[in-house]
N, C-alpha and C positions, 0 to 999 in steps of 0.2 A: 573391414580386413586385413590386419598383420599378414604381410607373404615376404618370408624372409627364405629368400633361394643363396643354397650355397655355390659357393666358385665352380665356376667347371673346370677351371687349370690353365696348364701351360696352351698357347695359341695352338699348336705343331698338334696336341692331344682333343683341339676340340670337334674334327672328326667321327673319331672314335664314341665320343660322347654323345654326339644327338643321336643316334640309336637309343641311349640309357634314359632311363628316366630320372628328372632330376629332383633329388631329394630336396624336398622342402617341409619347414613348419609351419600352420594356419593356426591361427590363432585368432576369433571373431569378439566381433563386443558383444557383451552379454544382455540380453534381451530378454532374461525368463518372470514371470510373477513367484515372487516368495512368500506368496502367503499363506500360512498356516506353516510355515517350513523354524527350523532353528538355525539362527548367524551369528555368526561371528563378523563383528568390523573389528582388525586385529590392528593394532598403533603400533607401534609414536603415530600417531597422526598429528601434520602438518595445523595447526587451527584453524586455516584459510583453505583445507582440501579434508573436504567429508569423501567417504560413500555414498552413492545416490540408493539412501537404505527407502524413503519414504513413496520412492516413484515404482521400486520394486516390490514393495508389501502390499500397497493400498487397493482394493478391488473397490469402485464406486458405487458399485451395484451392493455391497456388504460390506460397510464402514463398520470399522471395531465398535461395538458396544461398551468396552472401557479399556481405557489406558492406562499402566502403568507403570512406574517407575521407581525401581530398589537402585537405590545409589549410598554414597557414605558419608556424602556431604550434608553441611545444614540447613543446604538450602530445599525447597521444594519443586526446583524446578532441572533443567538434565544441563549439562555443561555441554553437551554433543547434538542433543538433538532436542530443539526444541517446540514441545507440544504444550495444549491445556490437559493437563494427565487428570484424572479421576482418582488414582490414592495414590500417592508418594510412601512410601519406606523407606528410613535412614538405617542403615545395618548396624548395627554393636556388632549385636551379640548372635546368640543362636536363636533366643527367646525372638527379635526381631524376626531372621527368618521364619519362624514358625507359624507366626500371625500373619507372615507376606504371601507362604504355604495356606492359609487358611481362605483367604480374602480371594486366592487365585483356584482354589477349588471350587466356589460357591457364587463366584460372579459369575454374571452373565453373557453368554461369548457369542462372539466374539473378542478376544483379547488380540491386545498389543502386551509385549511386557518388554520394557526396556531396564536393561541391566548397565550399571555403570563401574568400572572399575573395581567389582568385587566379585570375590571366589565366590562361585554356585557351589552348592550344598550338592550330593547324588539324589536328596529326595528330591528337588525340584523333577529331574526330566520326570520323574514316572504320573507327575499331573499333565506333562504335556500332550497333547495330540493336534488334529488338524487344527482345530475349532483357536488354536491358543497359536499367533506367532511372537516368537522371543528373538531381542535382537540383543546381542552381550558386546559391549563396544567395550573394550582392554587395549590400553598404553600400552602395558605389558604383554611377554610373550604367554600364550596359553598354552599350558603344555599336554591338558587331554582334549583335544579337538571331533573324536572320533562321533561325539552326539552332533554332532553340528548339520546341515544341510547343506552351508555355504557360506564362506568364509571371503570376504572384502581384505585384502592384505594393503594396508596403505602405499604410495607409491613409495621407491626405492631411488633416492638420491644419488648412494653410491652404492655401486656392485660386488665392492667386496668390503661387507659393514658385517654384524654380527647378524641384524635384523634378516638382511638379505640370506642368508647361509639359514637362519630360523625358517626363511619360505621357504629355499627347496627341501630341509627333510621334510617337513610338513607333506609337501605336494607328495615326497617318495612314499610316504605313506600313505596318503589321502590319496592321490593320484594313480602314480606310476612308480611300482617301483623299480624299474629299470630306467630311471629317468633320468637322464645325465646332463652333467655340469655342461656341458658343452649348450645343448637344446636350451638348458635355463639360461644360459648368459647371454646367447642370443632374444633372445625373447627378451629378457629383462633390459640388452639395452638399448633396444627400440621400444618399449613404454617410458625407459629414463627420458629417452629425446622427448616422445610424445606428452610428458607429464600425465602418464596415465596409470593407472594401476591394474593390477592381478587378482583375477577374482576366479575362485573353484568351487565347484556345487555337483551334488548329484540327483537332484532335482529334476526330475521329469528327462534324467540322462539314461540310454540306453547301455553307455560302455558301462561297466562293474565299477571301473575306481573316478566314473563323474567324466564332468569335462574342465577344461581350465580357457578360459575366455577374458579380454580388458575392458577395463573401464573407465570412463572421464570421472574425476573427481567432482564434486559441487564444492564452488569456489564462494565464497561468500567471507564478508568482515566480522571478523570475533566479535568485535562488540556487537553487530547486528545481530547476528544469528542469537546471541545471548540473551537479547531484550527483547526480539521481534515476539509475541503474541503474550506476554507478561500478563497475569492479570494481576489488579488493584493490592490483592491479599500475597502476591510472591514478592512482587517491588517493596511491599511493605516489609517483610522477612528479611531480603536481600539488605535493604538501609538499617533495620535491626541489627542485621550481624555486623555487618560495615563500621556502625556505631559503636558495638559491643569492641571490637576488635580494636580502636582507637583507643575506650576506657581501658582496657588491658595493658595497652601498651606505656599509659602513663606513671 
């Protein structure tokens, strides 16, 4: 648990302040299962620092019956979450989304949907219930965050940055309207030193605006993360795509 105490003032004032309750900000480690939730992983993430998604959504006694990847890339595997997917939809236009939504509707549940750097149409949210876990991984700021049950924000390297300001605005909207810059900067400074990230969730929280926690990023070598668990078909597709890139440059 991070516990950030604020100073008691000058030494001559300590006796008067002993009877006052020290104001503090407490933020605990994240330890909530998010199976059946709508989750946003808000980057930009360092390639070797990722949110601990799988340990947050898996239930060993209730495995996902289908894993679906929705992406804009030409590959049939995830750039961020290397899994064996049952279906991959490469989104180019609204027709591709229609096919994906139809597949989602009629697939046996429980479902895991992973979306990568792809804008989500309004029609998707109505297809989601507690039998579907959605993970949206975005390297660019998502402006409409109300539909999500939890948001993992990438660790912040610089407290004075556009991304840090974006996180603060989102926490004011979702967590607490009177959340102050002072509170935020104190927490983010400690998290930055600890190389930790901040996560907001309303899932299983009593507070109206949910709660905020800290999390340790999952550190992996980028090359290992992309290649572990690839099938022969996926490796063939990758090699074929690379070959086309070299030919097109000639």
